[in-house]
Structures are given as C-alpha cells and as structure tokens.
N, C-alpha and C positions, 0 to 999 in steps of 0.2 A: 584585713577584711576581704572576703572573697566575693567576686561577682559571678553569680550562677545563672546559667541559661538552661531553662527547662522547655521541653516540647510537650504540649498537652493535646489530648483529644477530648471532646466532650459532646454529650447529647444536650443541646440547648433547650429542649422542650419545656423543662420545668424551671428554667431560669428566667429572670427578668432582664437578661443580658449579661455582658461582661462586667461593666463598671459598677462599683459599690453604690447602692442607693438605699435611702432610709427605709427600713421595714420591708425590704425586698430580698429575695434569695438571688444572689448573683454569683458568677464564677469567681470573680476577683475576691469577693468576700470569703468564699469557701476556701480558696487557696491561702489567703492571708491568715485566716483563722487556723488552718492546718499547720502553717509554719510557726505560728505563735504557740500552738499546742505542742509542737515538736521541740522547739528551741527556747521558748520564752520570749522571743524577739517579736516586736511589732514592726513589720516592714511594709513598704509600699511596693507592689508588684507592677512592673510595666509590661505591656503586651504589644505584639505586632499590629493587631487591629482589633478595635472594640466591636464586638458582636452585639446585636440587639436581641430583644426578647424572642425566644423560639428559634434562634439561629445557631447552627452547630459549628464545630471546628474539628477538622481532621488533623491539622498540624499547626496549632497556635503556639507561637514562640513567646516566652516570657523571660524576664530577668529581674533579679533583685540582689541586694548586697547583704551579706550575713557575716557575723563574727563567730558563728558556730564552728566547732572543730570537726563536724561531720565531713568526711571526704566527699568530693563531688560525686564520685561513682556510687556512693551509698545513699545519696539523696532520693533517688527514684523509689527504692523499696521503703525507705524510712518515712517519707512524706505520704506515699500512697496509702499507708494504713490510717492516715489522718484525714483522708478525703472521701467524699461520698462516691458511690459506684458509678455515677454518671460523669465523673471526671477521672481521666486516666493519664498518668505521666508516662510518656513514651521514652524519654531520654533526659539525662541531666549531665551537665559538664561545666567546668570552670572556664571563664572567658576573660579576655583583657578588660581592664577597668573602663575603657572607653566604649565598650559594647553597650548599646541601648536597643532593646527589642523594637521600639517604635522608630527611632530616628536612624538606626543603622540599616534598616530594611531598604533595599533597592527597589523592590516591587512586591506586590501581594497578588495572589491568584484566588479567585472565588469560583465556586462551582454551584450551579443550580440544577436541580433534578425535577423532571416532569414525568409522571407516570401517564403515558399517552394510551389509555385503555378505557373501554367502557366498563370493565370489571375492576372493582377496587382490589387492593392488596393489603390485608391487615398488617403485614410486616413492613410495609413502606409508608403507612399512614402518617407516621411522625417525621418522615424524611423526604417526602416528595409531594408535589402539587399534581393531583389527578385531573386530567382533562379527557373527556370521552370522545371528542371529535378528532379526526386524524389531522396531524400537523405535517405540513410540508417542510421537512427539516432542511432540505436543500435551499429553499427560498429564505429560510431563517438565517442560514449560514451566510448566504450571499449578502443579505441586507446588513448583517452585523459587521461586515468588513469595512463599511463606511466609518465605523467608530475608531478604527486603528489610526493612531497618530495623536497629536496634541490639539485638543479642542476645548472650547467652553461647553461643559456638559450640564448647564443649568436646566436644560429641557428634561433631564432625568433626576433632578434633585428636588426632594420634598422640602417644603418650607424654605425655599430660597429667599434671602441668602443666609447660609450658615457659617460661611468662612469668608475671608477677605477676597478669595478668588475661587471661581468654580472651574478653572482651567486644570485639566489633568491630562496625562499621557497614557493612552492605552497601547500596550505592546502586542497583545495577541487576544483574539476572541474567536471562538469556534462553537459550532452547534453540531451535534452528532448523536445518533442512537448508539447506545452501548449495552453490553451485557450486565446483568444485575450484579454479578460477582466482582465487577470492577468498581462499583460506585463508591465504596468506602476507602479506596486506595489513597493514601496521603501523598500524592504526586500529581503532576500535570498529566491528565488523561488524554487530552485532545491535542497532543503534539507528537512529533516523531518519537517512537519508542514507548508511547503511551498505550491506551486501550485500543484494540482493534474495532473498526467500525462494524456494527451489527444492524444492518438496515431493516431486518424483520423484528427487531426487539421493541418492546413498548416503552423503554426507558430512554427519554431524551435528555441529553446532558448539554448544558451551556457553560462554557468556561470563559473567564475574562481576566486578563492580567494587566495591571496598571501600576503606576507609581503611587496612587492613592485613589480613594473613592469618596464621593459625596454622599450625603444622607439619602439612603434608599436608592442609590444609583443603580446597583446591579438588579435589584428587584423591579425597578421601573423599566430598565432595558429589557428584561425578560418579558414583562407585560406587553411591551411594544412588539417584541419578536413574536409573541403568541398571536397577536392580531394579524401579523404578516403570515405566519404559518398556517392560520386557519382560512386565509384568503380574504379577510375583511379589508386589509390594506395591501397595496402593491409593494413589491420589494423596494421600489424607488422612494417610498415614503420615508424611509429611515433618514435619508440625506436631508429631506425637507424638515423633518422633526428636529434633527440635530441643529440645523442652521436657524430654526425659528427661535431658539433659546427661550422657550415658553413651556412650562410643565404641562399645561392643559392640552398641548398638541400630542403628547406621548401617551402610551398605554397606561392602564392601571398598574398600581404597585402589586406585584405578585405576592402570595402568602409567604410568611417567614419560614415555614418548616422545610421548604425545598432548598434553602440556602446554606452553604457550607463555606467556611474559610478553609481553602485547600492547602495552600503553602504560602510561606513568606520566603523571599529570596534575598540572601545576604552576600552572595558569593560572586556575582558578576554584574558588570556595568551594563544597564539596559539602554543607555543613551537617553536623549530627551531630557525632561525635567527631573530633578532629584526626587527621591522618595519623600512623600508628605504623609502626615498622620491622617487616618480616616475619621469620618464624622459619625460613624455608627449606623450601619444599615443592617448591620449584622455582618460585618463591621459596618463598616463604612463609617468611619470616624464619627 
C-alpha cells in the first residue's frame, strides 16, 4: 500500500468547505469521488487544514493510502481528469507510511487579502474583501506583533470553546501592501525573499503563521486589525483585546472570500508548541 501526498490549489467560492457534509459540495468529497472513479477505491483523505465555506487554498497538502498500481508521478495527470476545474493538483509524490497531512505539519500559514480601494475590481471580487476607506497598514502591522508567541487566543475564537484548549503559538504575522501579481503565489509573501512591499498599491495582505488555528481565528484577527487600520481603535488596543480573552472585545469576523490557506510547513522545527489540527475557519480546524 502506498501513502501518497498531493498538493492542491482550489477556489473555495462554490464549496461548502473542505470537510464532507451531507448534501453539500465540498473539496474533500470531490477529491474522494475522483479517486474512486480513477481506482475503484473508497479512501478517506486527510488534509493539512480544514477550510470553511468560501475559503481558498493555494497549497493544501493532503494524503491517503492506496493499493493502486499507478506510479506516484502519474497521479497528478490521472486524477486531475476526474476533478472539477476549481480544484487543481500541483504535485503528487509517495511519502513514508508515518506521514500524516494533519499531524505531521509543524505550522500552517494563512493569507488574507483586502482590496483597499473605492473602486471595485470584478477580477478580485471572489478573492478579496473590498474596503473603500484608507487603511494605515503600518499601524496594523505594529498592532499585529502583539500576537507573536504562545497565548490563549479565545478573544479571536467564534463559539468558544471548540477545543480543550484555545492556546496556540503564532510564529509570524505581517501586514503589507503588495502587487496584484504576487497575491496567488503559494509561498510566504511577507517574509525575507517574499513579495516586495508596494506602498502605493491597493492590495493589503495579512499573513499569519502558527502551529494551529481556532475557529474563525484569522478572520477575527483581520477584523480587529481593520478597526485599527481605519483609526477606530488605537494600536495599543490589540494587547488589551488579546488579554481580555473575550470574543466581544475583538473586531467583527471578516468575510470568507479574502482568506487563503497559503502553505503548510513540514520541514523545520518552529519551536514552541507542537502542531495541532485546525478547527475550520477556513481552515482553522
């Protein structure tokens, strides 16, 4: 039996999320049906992070076990013909038996896109949250640095409690204006070697990397940062909100369409707490 690792990209607009749900179109269901159509096997596919309805993935990692004789390098073109056009397989490879897309991940990185413009863009309508008022990106970035480290993030968790613990470790968070041609790159943009800063561009990018995410955590953080960026709240409010451990003190949950699962990291030790499954925020486990 072969353990296969596939990397997927998908437009989450027309999906009810990753996870199989009765009478709903989901990414997991489409992938599992495609595998059954190709090999006759019914398999259960594991993923790096469960995305919610309307949330996208640039580099979603999945794995499953198969008895098929198809070589790993042939799986990408073979399975792609059985999938809808809004799911694309970027790569396929055989991996050791103990690899698990969810539990082997050291960290995951999410990206949120804001079109900061009074004029809408029909080509970004499905992939960004448009805000017409000018955002102070420098203030947003400074406020976000309070989140780095190991904290109880229940202030940014919808419907708390969803898990035994709302403690997570955030390794990196950044806010920057970027060029439009960088927005779909499946890598960390706001790190050394990533996208160049473009202070005059309307596209604001928020990236956050952590060992796991609570339900709606990224979208709640973005909603809070927007209140700071528009001047409604001071930069210092982020620390107070984090320490309050109360969801009502944070900003609104931002719309799903701006959120992307950007990358999953399996290769390096991030320190802090071990990787944990997400709760589904898109992901966010």
